[in-house]
C-alpha positions as CSV (number, residue, x, y, z in Angstrom):
1,M,0.0,0.0,0.0
2,I,1.4,3.4,-1.0
3,D,0.4,6.6,0.8
4,T,0.0,9.6,-1.4
5,V,0.2,13.1,-0.1
6,M,-1.2,15.9,-2.3
7,R,-0.6,19.4,-1.7
8,F,-2.6,22.3,-3.2
9,E,-1.5,25.9,-3.1
10,F,-3.6,28.8,-4.1
11,T,-3.7,32.5,-3.5
12,V,-6.6,34.1,-1.6
13,D,-7.3,37.8,-1.7
14,L,-8.3,38.7,1.9
15,K,-9.9,42.1,2.2
16,K,-10.3,44.0,5.5
17,V,-13.8,43.8,6.7
18,K,-15.1,47.1,8.0
19,H,-17.5,46.5,10.8
20,P,-20.2,49.2,11.3
21,K,-19.6,51.4,14.3
22,P,-22.2,51.1,16.9
23,T,-24.8,53.9,16.6
24,G,-25.3,54.2,20.4
25,Q,-28.6,54.2,22.2
26,D,-31.7,55.7,20.7
27,P,-32.1,59.2,22.0
28,Q,-35.5,58.4,23.3
29,I,-34.1,55.4,25.4
30,K,-31.4,57.7,26.9
31,K,-34.1,59.9,28.3
32,E,-35.5,57.0,30.4
33,P,-34.2,56.7,34.0
34,R,-31.3,54.2,34.3
35,L,-33.3,52.0,36.7
36,R,-36.2,51.7,34.3
37,Q,-33.7,50.9,31.4
38,S,-32.1,48.2,33.5
39,L,-35.5,46.6,34.5
40,I,-36.6,46.5,30.8
41,L,-33.3,44.9,29.9
42,A,-33.7,42.4,32.7
43,H,-37.1,41.3,31.3
44,Q,-35.6,41.1,27.7
45,L,-32.8,38.9,29.0
46,Q,-35.2,36.7,30.9
47,S,-37.2,36.2,27.6
48,L,-34.0,35.1,25.9
49,F,-33.5,32.3,28.5
50,R,-37.2,31.3,28.5
51,E,-37.3,31.1,24.7
52,G,-34.0,29.1,24.6
53,K,-32.2,31.8,22.7
54,A,-29.5,32.0,25.3
55,S,-28.1,29.1,27.3
56,D,-26.3,30.7,30.2
57,Y,-25.3,34.0,31.8
58,T,-21.7,33.9,30.4
59,Q,-23.0,33.7,26.8
60,V,-25.2,36.7,27.3
61,A,-22.4,38.6,29.1
62,K,-20.2,38.1,26.1
63,W,-23.0,39.3,23.8
64,L,-23.4,42.5,25.8
65,N,-19.8,42.9,26.6
66,V,-20.4,43.0,30.4
67,T,-19.5,40.7,33.2
68,H,-21.3,37.6,34.4
69,A,-21.9,39.4,37.7
70,R,-23.6,42.3,35.8
71,I,-26.0,39.8,34.2
72,C,-26.8,38.5,37.7
73,Q,-27.4,42.0,38.9
74,L,-29.8,42.8,36.1
75,L,-31.7,39.5,36.4
76,N,-32.2,40.1,40.1
77,L,-34.5,43.0,39.2
78,V,-37.1,40.6,37.9
79,L,-37.3,39.2,41.5
80,L,-38.8,42.5,42.7
81,A,-42.5,42.5,43.7
82,P,-44.8,43.1,40.7
83,E,-46.0,46.4,42.3
84,I,-42.5,47.7,42.6
85,Q,-41.7,46.8,39.1
86,E,-44.9,48.5,37.9
87,E,-43.9,51.6,39.8
88,I,-40.4,51.6,38.2
89,L,-41.9,51.2,34.8
90,L,-44.8,53.6,35.0
91,S,-43.9,56.3,37.5
92,G,-42.8,59.7,36.4
93,E,-39.1,60.2,35.6
94,D,-38.5,62.5,38.5
95,E,-39.5,59.8,41.1
96,I,-37.4,57.0,39.5
97,D,-34.5,59.1,38.2
98,Q,-33.1,59.6,41.8
99,L,-33.0,55.8,42.4
100,T,-30.1,53.7,41.5
101,E,-29.7,49.9,41.3
102,H,-27.2,50.1,44.1
103,R,-29.8,51.7,46.4
104,I,-32.3,49.0,45.8
105,Q,-30.0,46.0,45.4
106,K,-31.0,44.4,48.7
107,I,-34.7,44.4,47.9
108,P,-34.8,41.6,45.4
109,M,-32.8,39.5,47.8
110,T,-35.8,39.4,50.1
111,V,-38.2,36.7,49.2
112,D,-41.3,38.2,50.9
113,W,-42.9,40.7,48.6
114,Q,-44.6,42.4,51.5
115,K,-41.2,43.0,53.0
116,Q,-39.9,44.2,49.7
117,K,-42.7,46.7,49.5
118,E,-41.8,48.0,53.0
119,M,-38.1,48.3,52.0
120,W,-39.1,50.1,48.8
121,K,-41.3,52.6,50.7
122,E,-38.3,53.4,53.0
123,I,-36.2,54.2,50.1
124,T,-38.7,56.1,48.0
125,T,-40.2,58.3,50.8
């Protein structure tokens, strides 16, 4: 039995690919309070997981160019009591604009929605 090795050479013209520059956020979105933006993003991420379009936090973190920890922080927002989420989404900008994720980060860690609402009232009043 004879082994034959074949070798082919050819030239390939590789052109640089120009990737479009990100256009940034829509100006309308930039006007929304950051907490509201984060909650909306959290619900969108949750939908990706529910629909099977994303398999894990690391994958999504790479897509968004953020850390795994940031994905965890965002998804914790969907653990807020529905009334709190509604207030974040529907309240006037002035009420929500002053709130940061950092200020409310302990609220979703509380399982009891009634306690969450009490904590929320302390922060917002």
